[in-house]
N, C-alpha and C positions, 0 to 999 in steps of 0.2 A: 295513769300508765303511759310511759313514753312510747314513741314509735318503735324504738329499738327493742323495748321489752315486748311489745306486741308482735314484732317480727320474729323474735326468738322462738316461740312455740311453733310458729308456722314453718320456720326453717328446720326445726327438729322433726316436725311431722313429715316434711318433704324427704329428709334424710331417712326417716323411718320407713316411708313408702318405698324408697329406692332400695333400702336394705332388704325389705320383704320381697320385692320383685327379683332381686339378685338371688336371694335364697330359694325362691320358687324355680328359678332357671337351673340352679346347680345340679339337682339329680339328673335332669335330662342331658346337661352338658357332660357330666361324668359318664353317662351311658354312651353318648356319642363317641367320647374319647376311648372308652373301653372297647366298643365294637369296632371302631376304626383301627385301633392299634392291634386288636386281635386279627383283623384282616392283614395287616402288615406282617405280623408274626407268622400267620398261616402261609403267606407267600414265601417268606424266608425259610420257614421250616420245611415246606414241601420241596423247595429248590435244593436245600442242603441234603435232605433225605435222598432225593433222586441222584445227586452227585455222589454221595457216599456209597450208594448201591449200584451205580452205573445204570440207572433207569433213564429212559427217554420219556420224560413227562413234559407237557406244555408248561411254560412259565406263566401261571395265572396271576395277573396283577392284583395287588392289594385292593384295588378299586372293586373288583368283582367279589372278592372274599368278603369285604365289608358289607356290600349290598346283600349278599346271600345270608350272612349272619344276621343282619337286620331283618330280612324277610322271615327267617326262621323264627326269630323271637316274636315278632308281631303276629305271625299267622299260626303260632302254636300256643304259647302261654299268654300272648297278648301284651299290649303296652299299657301299663298302669297309668292312671291319670296324673300321678305325681311326676312322671317323666315327660308328659306332653309339652309343657311350656318350653323346656330346654331343648327338646328334640325339634320343635318347630323353628328353632333358630338356624336350621341347616341352610336355609336360603341366604341368610346373612353371611355365613361362612363361604358359601358359593361365590357371592358377589365380592367378598373380601379376597378370596383366592384369585379371582380373575383380575382384580385391581393389582394385586401383588405380582401376578404373572407378567404384568407389563414390564417388570424389570428384566425379564428374560428376552424381551423383544426390543431391538432397535427399530426406529420408525421405518428403516429400509426393509426390515423383515416384515413389518406390517404391510408395506407396499407390495411385498411379494405375493400377497393374496391375489393381486392383479385385477385388471379390468375384466378379464374373462370370467374370473370367479365371481366378481361383483355382478356381472351380467347374469350369471347363473342364479344368484340370489334373487334378482328381480324376476326372472322366469319362474323360479320356485314359488314366489309369492302369488303370482297370477295363476299358476297352475293349481296350487293347493286350494285357493279360494274357489276357483271354478269347479274343481272336482268335488269338493265338499258340498257346494250348493246343488250341483246336479244330483249327486247320490242322495243327499238329504231330502230333496223334493221327491225323488223316486220312492223313498221309503216313507214319505208322508210325515216327516218330522215338522214340528212347529217352526215358523220362519225365524224367530229369534234364537231358538236352540241351534238352528242351522248357522246363523250368523256367528254365534259364540264358538261353535265347532270350527268354522272357517277361520276365525281370528286366531284361535288356539293352534290349529294345524299349520297355519301359514307363518306364524311368528315365533312365539316363545311359550306355548303351552299354557300352564295354569296362570302365570302372571298376566298374559295377554287376555285370557278369559275374564279375570277379575277386573282388569282395566276396561274391557269391553262391556261388562255387565252394567256398570254404572253409566257408561256413555249412551247405551241404547235402552236403558230402563228395562232390562230383562228380569224375569222372575228368578227367585232363589233356586227353584227346582230346576229350571233350565241350566243355570250355572253349575249346579251340583252334578247334573247328568253330563254336561260337557267336560267338567274337570275329571270326573270318574273315568270317562272314556279315554281322555288324554293320558291320565296316570297309568291306566291298565296297559295301553298300547306302548307307552314309554318303557314300562317294566319289561315287556316282551322284547322290545327293540334292543335293550341292553345285551341280551343274549344272542339275538338273531343277527344283528348287524356285523359284529366282529367275525362271526362264523362265516357269513356270506363273503365278507371282505377277504378272509384267508382262502376261501374256496376259489374265488376269482383271481387270487394273487395280486390284489390291489396294492399299490405303493402306499407309503404312509401319507403322502400329500393327497393322493386320490381318496383314500378312505377318510382322512380327516375332513376334507371338503364335503364328501358325501354325508358323513355324520352331521356336520354342521348345517347342511341343507335339509336333511330329511328328518332328523329326530326333533321332536317338538320342544320338550322342556330343556332348558339350558343345562340343568344338572345331569340329565340323562345323555345329552349330546356330549358334554364334557367327559362323562364317565365312559361312554362308548369309545371315544377317541383315545382316552388314556388306557383302556383295556387293550387296544390295538398297538399302542406304543407311545412313547413320549412325543415324538415328532407329530404323529397323527393327532394326539391330544391338543397340541399347540395350534395346529391348523383348524381343528374342530372349534376351538374357542374363538379364533378369528372369524371364521365363517358364521358361527352362531351369533357372535356379537354384531356382525353386519346385518343379520336378520333382525336381531333385537332392536337395532337402531331405527327400524321402520315402524315400530309399534304405534307411535303417535299418529303417523300418516294413515295407517290402515284403520285404526280405531276411529280417527276423525272421519274417514270416508263412510264407515258404517253409521256413525252417529248422525252425519248429515243426511244419509239415506233415510234413517228412521224418523228423524226430526221433520223431514219434508212430508212424511206421511202422518204427522201428528202423533207419533207413538214414542217420542223421545224428546228430552229437553233440547231446545234450540241452542246451538253453539254461539257464544258471544265473541270473545277474543280468540281467534284461532291460533295465533302464535302462543298465547298463554296456555291454551289447551295442549298444544304439541309439547311445550316445555314440561308441563305437568306429567305427561305420559312418557316422556323420554327416559330410558333407563340410565340413570346417572353413573352407574358403575362402569359403563362403557367409556365415559369421559375420564373416569379415574384411571382406567387401564391405559388410555392414550396419554394422560398426563404423566404417569409413572414411566411409560415408554419414552416420552419426550425427555424426561430428566435423565434417563439412562443413556439416551442417544447423545445428549449434550455433555455427558461426562460428569454431571452434578452428582449422580449416584455412581460411586466407584464400582469397579468390576467385582471386587470382593463383597461389597454390600449388595450388589445386584444378585450374586449367587445366594447370599443369605436370604434375601427377599423371595427369591425363587423357591428356596427350600421351605420358607414359611407358607408359601402358597400351597405346597404339597400337603402340609399339615392342615391347612384350612380345608382343602379338598377331602382330606381323610375324614373330617367331621361331616362334610357335606354328603359323601357317599354312604356313610353309616346312616345318616338321616333319611336318605332316599329309601333304603331298605326298611327302616323302622316306621316310616310313614305310609308304606304301601300295604294296606289291609285288603288282601285279595277277596276275603269273604264279604266285606262291606261293599266292595265294588260290584260283586256279583248280585247283590240284592237290589240294585238300582234299575234293573230292567235291561233288555237286550238290544233294543233298536238303536240307541245311540252308539253302543259298542259295535254293532254290525256296520253302521254308517261310518264310524271312525276307522274300523278295521279295513273296509273297502277303500276308503279315502287314503288311509295310511299306506296300504299296499300300492295304490295307484301312484301316490307321490314318491314312494320308495323306488318304484320302477322308473318313473320319469326322471327323477334326479340322478339315479344310478346311470341311466342312459346318457344323460347330459354330461355327467362327469367323465365317463369313459370315452364319449365322443370327443369332448374337448381335449382330453389327454391325448387321444390318438391323432386328432387333426391339427390341433393348435399347440399343444404342450402346456403343462401347468407349471 
């Protein structure tokens, strides 16, 4: 048998595996599209109905409709396992949407986030970690669970917890508790933050910055901003991306802390560690923005890419709702939720105060 003949079955096997994986994703992808598009139809339908009858109804964004529809499905009839693989791709669509969103930003727009806003990001990181550690110790949580909650609350929620788990050799149970707490609080924040923003009369820039600073998961921060409005959504993505970019440094700090106590693997090449943890989609966002700034991406193409980002987010937000099983979260115990809730409330108040103070004293 020749090498070519031996390679042929292997090639067909690889293609067969790829086809099976794609087929396994298809039901969930279709469900994401159906739920997301139903959210879009609901927004348009309610708006048209209000206009036709001269009703004064709030224009509820498709983002919120898609999340609500997903929550209803998962928490009533449940999400069948055949849909799970495709629905789990929602984080990929989130990252793709953020990269494509770069076409709607010139680098000058990115710079408008400004030094003041970046300083607020740094203050948020320190405040969130300190608050979670203090409250976690007060409630007697395990030290590594506290570390995971601090990492998740300060940076980017579930992704940061997963990165931190391996770095500090935390138990699976601690990671599950931390993730559950972050997800539950993120779901609550989707509804609470826009309501608070409207109550306080916050501008789009103020609210977007606040959402980017205070909401843990990238998906929920993006959604909260989009619910408030397009401009707020853009600012929320910028602020949240700035937080996400610190993940390697924060996780590295916790890893060194636990390694020094003999309870985690020692870090070898720190630069390599930072690169491994760095969220690459942030670089993709900046690269697309640079291409748009240089004129390599024409204005018409930039508009098209911006519209594609909306479709990617539509799948993302449907996935957020479909992946939030409130009953399962409730079965994991109350203490991490209480610690997370107190910490989230404290971070919410601190970041809100910072944003409003910066807006009043310095201008954003």
